C-alpha positions in Angstrom: 279.0 -20.5 -82.7 278.2 -18.0 -85.3 277.6 -15.4 -82.3 280.9 -16.1 -80.8 282.6 -16.0 -84.0 281.4 -12.6 -84.8 282.0 -11.5 -81.3 285.5 -12.5 -81.5 286.0 -10.8 -84.8 284.5 -7.3 -83.3 286.6 -7.6 -80.1 289.9 -8.2 -82.1 288.9 -4.2 -83.1 289.1 -3.0 -79.2 292.9 -3.9 -78.2 293.3 -4.2 -74.4 289.5 -4.2 -73.6 287.7 -7.3 -72.4 284.7 -8.2 -70.2 286.9 -7.9 -67.2 286.3 -4.3 -66.7 282.5 -4.4 -67.5 282.2 -7.1 -64.9 283.9 -5.3 -62.2 282.0 -1.8 -63.1 278.4 -3.6 -63.2 279.7 -5.4 -59.9 280.3 -2.9 -58.0 277.3 -0.8 -58.9 275.0 -4.0 -58.3 276.4 -5.1 -54.9 274.1 -5.5 -51.7 276.3 -3.0 -50.0 275.3 0.0 -52.2 271.4 -0.9 -51.0 269.9 -0.3 -54.5 271.2 3.2 -55.2 267.9 5.1 -54.4 268.3 8.8 -55.2 269.7 10.7 -52.1 270.8 7.5 -50.3 274.2 6.5 -48.9 274.4 3.9 -51.7 273.8 6.5 -54.4 276.6 8.6 -53.2 278.8 5.3 -53.1 277.9 4.6 -56.7 278.5 8.3 -57.5 282.0 8.3 -56.1 282.8 5.0 -57.7 281.8 6.5 -61.2 283.9 9.7 -60.6 287.0 7.5 -59.9 286.3 5.5 -63.0 286.2 9.0 -65.0 289.4 9.7 -63.5 291.3 6.6 -64.5 289.6 7.0 -68.2 291.1 10.7 -68.3 287.7 12.6 -68.6 287.9 16.2 -67.3 285.3 17.6 -65.0 282.3 18.6 -66.3 280.2 19.4 -63.0 279.4 22.6 -61.4 281.6 25.4 -62.4 283.6 22.3 -64.0 285.4 22.1 -60.7 284.0 18.8 -60.0 282.2 15.9 -61.6 279.4 16.5 -59.6 276.2 18.4 -60.5 273.9 18.5 -57.6 270.5 19.5 -57.3 267.3 19.0 -55.2 263.9 18.4 -56.1 260.6 19.0 -54.0 258.2 16.0 -53.8 254.5 15.6 -53.2 253.0 14.1 -50.2 250.3 12.6 -52.3 249.3 13.0 -56.1 247.0 16.2 -55.5 249.7 18.1 -53.1 250.3 21.1 -55.6 252.2 22.9 -52.9 254.7 20.2 -53.0 254.9 19.9 -49.0 256.7 16.3 -49.3 260.6 15.5 -48.7 263.0 17.4 -50.5 265.4 14.9 -52.5 268.9 15.7 -53.0 270.9 14.0 -55.9 273.9 14.3 -58.1 274.5 13.6 -61.8 278.2 13.0 -62.9 279.5 14.7 -65.8 283.0 13.7 -67.6 284.0 15.3 -70.7 286.4 13.8 -73.5 287.9 17.1 -75.1 288.9 16.3 -78.4 289.1 20.2 -79.2 286.0 20.8 -81.1 283.1 22.8 -80.8 280.5 20.2 -81.3 279.7 17.5 -78.8 277.8 14.4 -78.4 276.0 13.4 -75.3 276.2 9.8 -73.9 273.9 8.8 -70.9 273.0 6.2 -68.5 271.2 6.5 -65.0 272.9 5.1 -62.0 269.9 5.2 -59.4 267.7 2.6 -58.6 265.0 1.6 -56.3 266.7 1.0 -52.9 264.9 -1.4 -50.5 261.9 -1.1 -53.0 261.0 2.6 -53.5 257.6 3.4 -55.4 257.9 1.3 -58.8 258.7 -1.9 -57.3 256.9 -4.9 -58.4 258.1 -6.7 -55.7 255.3 -8.2 -53.1 257.3 -9.9 -50.5 259.2 -8.6 -47.4 261.4 -5.4 -48.1 264.5 -6.3 -50.0 267.3 -4.7 -51.7 267.1 -3.7 -55.4 270.4 -4.2 -56.7 269.4 -3.2 -60.3 272.0 -5.1 -62.2 270.1 -4.6 -65.6 268.3 -1.4 -64.6 270.8 0.2 -64.9 274.4 -0.9 -63.6 274.5 -2.5 -67.2 273.7 0.9 -68.9 276.3 2.7 -66.5 279.1 -0.3 -67.2 278.5 0.4 -71.1 279.0 3.9 -70.6 282.4 3.6 -68.8 283.4 1.0 -71.5 282.5 3.3 -74.4 284.0 6.6 -72.8 287.6 4.0 -72.4 287.1 2.9 -75.9 286.1 6.4 -77.5 289.3 7.9 -75.6 291.7 6.0 -78.1 289.7 6.9 -81.3 290.0 10.0 -83.2 286.5 11.9 -83.7 285.5 15.4 -84.9 283.7 16.2 -81.7 283.9 16.5 -77.9 281.9 13.7 -75.8 280.1 14.6 -72.9 279.5 11.5 -70.5 276.5 11.7 -68.0 275.6 9.4 -65.1 272.2 10.5 -64.3 270.3 10.3 -60.9 266.6 10.2 -60.4 265.5 8.6 -63.5 263.4 6.2 -61.4 261.7 9.2 -59.8 260.7 10.9 -63.2 263.9 11.6 -65.2 265.0 14.1 -62.8 268.6 14.5 -63.3 268.4 14.4 -67.2 265.6 17.1 -66.9 267.9 19.4 -64.7 270.9 19.0 -66.9 268.8 20.0 -69.9 267.4 22.9 -68.2 270.7 24.0 -66.8 273.1 23.5 -69.9 271.6 25.5 -72.6 275.3 26.1 -74.2 276.1 22.5 -74.4 273.0 21.5 -76.1 273.4 24.1 -78.7 276.7 22.4 -79.8 275.0 18.9 -79.4 274.9 16.7 -82.6 273.0 13.8 -80.7 272.3 12.1 -77.7 272.5 8.4 -76.8 271.1 6.6 -74.1 271.7 3.1 -72.7 269.0 1.6 -70.2 269.0 -2.0 -69.6 271.5 -3.3 -72.0 272.5 -6.4 -69.9 270.3 -9.3 -70.8 270.7 -9.5 -74.8 268.9 -12.9 -75.4 269.4 -16.1 -77.6 268.1 -14.2 -80.6 270.2 -11.2 -80.1 267.5 -8.7 -80.1 268.4 -5.4 -79.5 265.7 -2.7 -79.3 266.8 0.9 -80.7 264.4 3.5 -80.0 264.4 7.3 -81.6 265.5 6.1 -84.9 263.4 8.6 -86.5 264.5 11.7 -84.6 267.1 11.9 -87.4 267.4 10.6 -90.8 271.1 9.7 -90.4 270.4 7.0 -87.7 268.9 4.1 -89.7 271.3 4.0 -92.4 274.3 3.9 -90.0 272.5 1.4 -87.4 271.8 -1.1 -90.3 275.5 -0.5 -92.0 277.3 -1.2 -88.5 275.2 -4.2 -87.5 276.4 -6.7 -90.1 273.7 -8.8 -89.1 275.1 -9.4 -85.7 271.9 -8.3 -83.9 267.8 -8.6 -84.5 267.4 -4.9 -84.5 263.8 -4.0 -83.4 263.5 -0.2 -84.3 261.1 2.3 -83.0 260.9 6.1 -84.4 259.5 7.8 -81.6 261.9 10.0 -79.7 259.6 9.7 -76.3 259.9 7.1 -73.8 260.3 6.4 -70.2 264.0 7.2 -70.0 266.4 9.9 -70.0 266.9 10.5 -73.8 263.1 12.0 -73.6 264.5 15.0 -71.9 267.0 15.6 -74.7 264.4 14.8 -77.5 262.0 17.6 -75.9 264.8 19.9 -76.4 265.0 19.1 -80.1 267.9 17.0 -79.9 268.2 13.7 -81.9 268.4 10.8 -79.6 268.9 6.9 -79.6 268.0 4.5 -76.8 269.3 1.3 -76.6 267.6 -1.7 -74.8 268.0 -5.5 -74.3 264.3 -6.1 -73.5 261.9 -6.6 -70.5 262.3 -9.6 -68.3 260.5 -10.9 -65.3 263.2 -9.6 -62.7 262.2 -6.2 -63.8 262.0 -3.7 -60.6 262.5 -6.7 -58.3 265.1 -8.0 -55.9 266.1 -10.8 -58.5 267.4 -8.1 -61.0 271.2 -9.5 -60.2 274.5 -9.5 -61.7 274.2 -13.4 -62.1 271.6 -13.0 -64.9 273.6 -10.4 -66.8 274.7 -11.5 -70.3 278.4 -10.2 -70.3 279.3 -11.6 -73.7 275.9 -9.7 -75.0 276.7 -6.5 -73.0 280.3 -6.3 -74.4 278.6 -6.5 -77.9 276.3 -3.8 -77.4 278.8 -1.8 -76.0 281.1 -1.8 -79.0 278.2 -1.8 -81.6 277.4 1.6 -79.9 281.1 2.7 -80.3 280.9 1.7 -84.2 278.0 3.9 -84.4 279.6 6.7 -82.9 282.6 6.3 -85.3 280.1 5.8 -88.4 278.3 8.8 -87.4 281.2 11.2 -87.1 281.6 11.1 -90.8 277.9 12.9 -91.2 278.3 16.7 -92.0 274.8 17.2 -90.2 272.8 15.3 -88.0 269.4 16.7 -88.4 266.7 16.7 -86.0 263.2 15.4 -86.9 260.2 15.7 -84.5 258.6 12.2 -84.5 255.2 10.7 -83.9 255.0 10.7 -80.4 252.6 9.0 -77.9 250.3 11.3 -76.1 251.2 12.3 -72.7 248.0 11.4 -71.3 248.8 7.8 -72.7 251.3 7.6 -69.7 248.6 8.0 -67.3 246.2 5.6 -66.7 243.3 5.2 -64.0 243.4 1.4 -64.0 246.3 -1.2 -64.5 245.9 -4.7 -66.0 248.9 -5.6 -64.2 251.2 -7.1 -66.8 254.7 -6.4 -68.3 254.8 -5.9 -72.0 257.4 -7.6 -74.2 258.7 -4.6 -76.0 261.0 -7.2 -78.2 257.6 -9.1 -79.6 257.3 -8.4 -83.2 254.2 -10.4 -83.9 250.7 -9.6 -84.1 249.2 -8.5 -80.3 250.7 -7.6 -77.3 253.0 -10.4 -75.7 252.9 -10.5 -71.8 256.6 -10.7 -70.4 255.5 -11.1 -67.0 252.1 -10.8 -64.6 252.0 -8.7 -61.5 250.9 -10.2 -58.3 247.2 -9.8 -57.0 246.4 -7.6 -59.8 243.3 -8.0 -62.6 245.3 -10.0 -65.1 246.7 -12.6 -62.4 243.1 -12.8 -60.8 241.6 -13.6 -64.2 244.2 -16.0 -65.0 246.4 -14.5 -67.5 249.9 -16.0 -67.7 253.4 -15.1 -68.8 253.7 -15.3 -72.9 250.1 -15.1 -73.3 249.6 -12.7 -76.4 246.6 -10.1 -76.3 244.6 -10.4 -79.6 241.7 -8.2 -78.5 240.1 -6.1 -75.6 236.4 -5.6 -75.8 235.6 -4.7 -79.4 239.3 -3.5 -80.4 241.8 -5.6 -82.1 245.2 -5.3 -80.4 248.0 -5.2 -83.0 250.8 -4.1 -81.0 251.4 -2.2 -77.4 249.9 1.1 -78.9 246.5 -0.2 -79.2 246.7 -2.0 -75.7 247.2 1.5 -74.4 245.1 3.2 -76.1 242.2 1.0 -74.9 243.6 1.0 -71.4 243.5 4.7 -70.9 239.7 4.8 -71.7 239.1 2.6 -68.4 237.8 3.1 -65.4 237.8 1.4 -62.0 235.1 -1.2 -62.0 234.9 -1.5 -65.5 234.9 -5.4 -67.0 236.4 -6.2 -70.3 236.5 -9.3 -72.2 240.0 -10.2 -73.5 240.9 -12.5 -76.2 244.3 -14.3 -75.6 246.6 -16.7 -77.4 248.3 -19.2 -75.5 250.3 -21.6 -77.4 248.1 -22.7 -80.3 244.7 -22.1 -78.4 242.6 -19.1 -78.3 240.5 -18.2 -74.9 238.8 -15.5 -73.3 239.1 -14.1 -70.1 236.8 -11.6 -68.0 239.0 -8.7 -66.5 237.8 -6.7 -63.7 239.3 -3.4 -63.1 
């Protein structure tokens, strides 16, 4: 009841908006007819055209190539295999969609979300059955629906900055769209106060857990996040500006960033990530929370950039995989498993969803960081004993990589 009461109070501040448009936007992007919105596909083009239509309806001006279109086209050479340094693979074509809310000021803020996904199961899919459409309702039709909702909301709100809204493509291929934007929009970035990224914001759980990454990239962020929260969300804050989503491209160009995320789930990168599992009340609540943050940050005279403690680049490249999906919202001791991938070392050894890894070899696992540190030291063929908490019982499993 408390959740419904708070949601009702927050909604009352946004006259004329409801979940209906969020449902329409997310529902269109995550329908089978778009075949998973893989970069360069017909489905991606249909999604892009829909986003352009919505940008027009909202009243955003064109921010694409030459300011005569909403589209920013680009191509990317690919490798035939990991050691193909000549990039002899197919050339990918994609399009970012850029709309501007011009408030008549020199400074800007940038709000983004990627709209591409995995098509019929591109590289990165965790699906093991027959080929199937990966609709990506949470990843990341939810972020785009929030982007459009925020754009419509800010149109009615006085701000002291312009706002650039970007729907990125190529995120699933390696942050291609955001990297292209940063490389080719130096002028916009010089005037940017900060960048906000919504990636997977459609599955707010019963505990109202909301992860916000990048909070250490400016001293302005944490006080505002806590002030505007008013005990609605259980916030899980992480300082680093680095992460596997588009805000990283901006952080690496010395721009303060925040990434909003409602957590991992078993349907991640699988065909089952569909509209029926979206928490639209939660999506609406997250979207309005972000709007309130933007309003409050607008009062700050300066939003200073701070370089944060960042994971080593090599941490994202491993010789082996355990085959689990970490629970990024878990706050206890250890590394909790949100899902186990089929036919991988974890499943073969008997690990299960909700197990908590407490120790790997001689190393105590306090969080995901220690888990990754151990993982990057391992080679194929290595054997490691893992201590796991399952319910109230502790057990050991021998993992063969």
